[in-house]
Phi, psi and omega in degrees: 000324179296324178295322180292319179293319179295320178295320180295320179294321179295317179296316179298316179297321179295319178295320179295317179297317178297318180293320177298319180295319177299316180296318178298317179298316179297319179298317179297319178296317180295318179296319178296316179296320178298315178297319179297317180293320177300316179297320179295317179298316179298320180295314180296320179297317179295319178299317180295317179298319177296318178299314181298316179296318178296321179296317179297317178296320179294319178297319178297317180296319179297319178298318179298316180297320179296319178296317179302314180299316181298311183288332174297324178284333180281332184303318177298330178290322175296318177301317179295323175299315179299315179298321179296319179295318178297314181297320180293325179288323181284324182230095188290014178285149179294330182300316180295317179295317179300317178301316180296316180295320177297320178297318179294318179299318178298322177297317177295320178300318177296318179301313179298315181297317180297334179258016176057039176255127183234158177284147176276129181291142176226334186291122173070022180236166179280153178298132177232111184298343177283338183242337187235151174241117182283115180263332182215155174234137182232129177289120180216138176248003180265357179225159179295153177299142178069016176270151180279126181254344178200139174264123181268327176208134182296146174249158183224151175222153177245106187066237179265355184269130179279122175276319178207126179289154175287137175267125189224164170255130186247142179276141170241115183256104183301329180290320181289327184279343179267347182270000000 
């Protein structure tokens, strides 16, 4: 019987040793997988950092290109200003200067149009705080309340975005506001 117990203990010890070896093998596999995942995370992190840096460089490059395009369009207007000044000095009549200024204004209008910048309408419309800035209020009973009666400075928008609101004088009609 002692031999059987001893044999059983040896078998049990062998099973424990086998199980320990299995656990060690599993641990090694998990450690290898963990190292592999850490390496992958570091790789993905480095790729993301490179992507972010490239995006920043591309945005910087785009800003430079946009500035170049804008100033390339402005240079002919500067040339026209110079020509107007030369013409005004050679011929001191107001007509020559006026012609030069009109030419420059047309150039600016083309520049604005080419960049999809438009004036904000003010004539004959009601005050809209999203588009207009009320600088003055005038009591008037000949126009509807909150209507724009004078544009003090033009406003501009690019598409739907307001670049600068129009500065306006707005009517206050006491009769309309009490009814």
